[in-house]
C-alpha positions in Angstrom: 43.0 25.6 -17.2 44.2 22.1 -16.3 41.6 20.0 -14.4 42.5 18.9 -10.9 42.5 15.2 -9.9 39.8 15.8 -7.3 37.5 17.2 -10.0 37.1 13.8 -11.8 38.0 11.3 -9.0 35.4 9.0 -7.4 32.5 9.6 -9.7 31.5 6.0 -10.4 28.3 5.3 -8.4 28.1 1.7 -9.6 31.6 0.9 -8.1 30.6 2.4 -4.8 27.4 0.3 -4.8 29.4 -2.9 -5.5 31.9 -2.1 -2.8 29.1 -1.4 -0.3 27.3 -4.6 -1.1 30.6 -6.6 -0.5 31.3 -4.9 2.8 27.7 -5.4 4.1 27.8 -9.1 3.0 31.1 -9.7 4.8 30.0 -7.9 8.0 26.7 -9.8 8.1 28.6 -13.1 7.7 31.1 -12.2 10.5 28.1 -11.7 12.9 27.3 -15.4 13.0 30.8 -16.2 14.2 29.7 -15.0 17.7 27.4 -18.1 17.7 29.9 -20.8 18.8 28.9 -24.4 18.4 28.8 -26.1 21.9 31.7 -28.5 22.5 30.5 -32.1 22.1 31.4 -34.7 24.7 30.9 -38.5 24.2 29.2 -38.9 27.5 27.0 -35.8 27.3 23.3 -36.1 27.8 20.6 -34.3 25.8 19.8 -32.1 28.8 23.4 -30.8 28.7 23.1 -29.9 25.0 19.8 -28.1 25.7 21.5 -26.2 28.5 24.4 -25.2 26.2 22.0 -24.0 23.5 20.1 -22.0 26.2 23.3 -20.3 27.1 23.7 -19.2 23.5 20.3 -17.5 23.5 21.7 -14.0 24.4 24.2 -14.3 21.6 21.4 -15.3 19.2 19.3 -12.3 20.2 22.2 -9.9 19.7 23.0 -11.6 16.4 19.4 -11.1 15.2 19.5 -7.5 16.4 22.7 -6.7 14.5 21.6 -8.5 11.4 18.5 -6.4 11.3 20.6 -3.3 12.0 22.8 -3.9 9.1 19.8 -4.8 6.9 18.1 -1.5 7.7 21.2 0.5 7.0 21.9 -1.4 3.8 18.4 -0.5 2.6 19.0 3.2 3.7 22.3 3.4 1.8 21.0 1.7 -1.3 18.0 4.0 -1.4 20.4 7.0 -1.4 22.7 5.5 -4.0 19.7 4.7 -6.3 18.7 8.4 -6.2 22.1 9.6 -7.2 22.7 10.9 -10.7 26.4 10.8 -10.2 29.0 10.8 -7.4 32.2 12.8 -6.6 35.3 12.3 -4.5 33.8 13.9 -1.3 30.6 11.9 -1.5 32.6 8.7 -2.1 34.7 9.3 1.1 31.5 10.0 3.1 30.2 6.6 2.1 33.5 5.0 2.8 33.3 6.4 6.3 29.8 4.9 6.5 31.3 1.6 5.5 33.9 1.9 8.2 31.1 2.0 10.7 29.6 -1.1 9.1 32.8 -3.0 9.6 32.7 -2.1 13.3 29.4 -3.8 13.8 30.8 -7.4 14.3 33.0 -6.0 17.1 30.3 -4.1 18.9 28.0 -7.0 18.5 30.5 -9.4 19.9 31.1 -7.1 22.8 27.5 -6.8 23.6 27.0 -10.5 23.4 29.9 -11.1 25.8 28.7 -8.7 28.4 24.9 -8.9 28.0 24.3 -10.9 31.2 26.7 -8.8 33.4 26.0 -5.8 35.5 28.4 -3.7 33.4 26.5 -4.4 30.2 25.5 -0.8 30.0 29.0 0.0 28.8 28.7 -2.5 26.0 25.3 -1.1 25.1 26.8 2.4 25.0 29.5 1.3 22.5 26.9 -0.6 20.5 24.7 2.5 20.4 27.7 4.5 19.4 28.2 2.3 16.4 24.6 2.7 15.3 24.8 6.5 15.9 27.9 6.6 13.6 26.0 4.7 10.9 23.1 7.1 11.1 25.3 10.2 11.2 27.3 9.2 8.1 24.1 8.3 6.2 22.7 11.7 7.1 25.8 13.6 6.1 26.1 11.7 2.8 22.5 12.6 2.0 22.8 16.2 2.9 26.1 16.6 0.9 24.6 14.9 -2.2 21.6 17.2 -2.0 23.5 20.4 -1.7 26.2 19.4 -4.2 23.3 18.7 -6.7 24.4 15.1 -7.3 20.9 13.6 -7.1 18.5 12.9 -9.9 16.1 15.7 -10.9 13.2 13.5 -10.0 14.0 13.6 -6.3 11.5 16.0 -4.7 11.8 18.1 -1.5 9.3 15.7 0.1 11.6 12.7 -0.6 14.5 14.6 1.0 12.4 15.3 4.0 11.3 11.7 4.3 14.9 10.5 4.3 15.9 13.0 6.9 12.8 12.2 9.1 13.5 8.5 9.0 17.1 9.0 10.1 16.4 11.5 12.9 13.4 9.4 14.3 15.4 6.1 14.2 18.4 7.7 16.0 16.1 9.3 18.6 14.6 5.9 19.4 18.0 4.2 19.5 19.2 6.8 21.9 16.2 6.3 24.2 16.9 2.5 24.1 20.5 3.1 25.0 19.7 5.4 27.9 17.4 2.7 29.3 20.5 0.6 29.8 21.2 2.7 33.0 18.0 1.3 34.5 17.9 -2.2 33.0 20.0 -3.5 30.2 17.5 -6.2 29.2 14.8 -3.5 28.7 17.3 -1.4 26.7 18.1 -4.3 24.3 14.4 -5.2 24.1 13.5 -1.7 23.1 16.2 -1.5 20.4 15.0 -4.8 19.1 11.4 -3.6 18.9 12.6 -0.5 17.0 14.4 -2.7 14.5 11.3 -4.9 14.1 9.1 -1.8 13.5 11.5 -0.4 10.8 11.6 -3.8 9.2 7.8 -4.4 9.0 6.7 -0.7 9.2 5.2 -0.6 5.7 2.7 -3.3 6.7 1.6 -1.6 9.9 -1.3 1.0 9.7 0.0 4.3 11.0 3.7 3.3 10.7 4.0 3.3 6.9 5.6 6.7 7.0 8.7 5.4 8.9 
């Protein structure tokens, strides 16, 4: 019986890893473009420059938020890729869908930065959260597919699978709570999301949070 194209396409894990690293690096670089350098004027005083820099503070906070977001999801994806024994066409496309969500992050970040001080910021927060939800959903689906298709290494234990699923579900639940708080106060909403990011970045060093 002749093999089908789909039976041998997209099986190179290393190529998928290389593409992912490139997409993440490019998206992380694009984030900083939202930090526009203040326009310099010959007669400008130092106080005006400090004022302009203060006006950039919301953009800087959102930049830090998104950089940590992409960093967390990069670690999550690399963890999954490192546990793979091989890939296949369907898993490759699931990760490409995940990378599509990664490329949207500079847009949702710019939108949030532009509207963060306005009363309708809750809409921008909702779009930003939707971007994070899509990242988490695709990461979860890729893990479940790889598990059921037996593409992962034999050394991966059921406890490791549960740990991956638990991390994704808990993070998405906390992000959702943060987004919903935007209906009450968008600064509190962004603050909670930022705290969640910080916890996931430094969790292994915090007693009681090392299981996150």
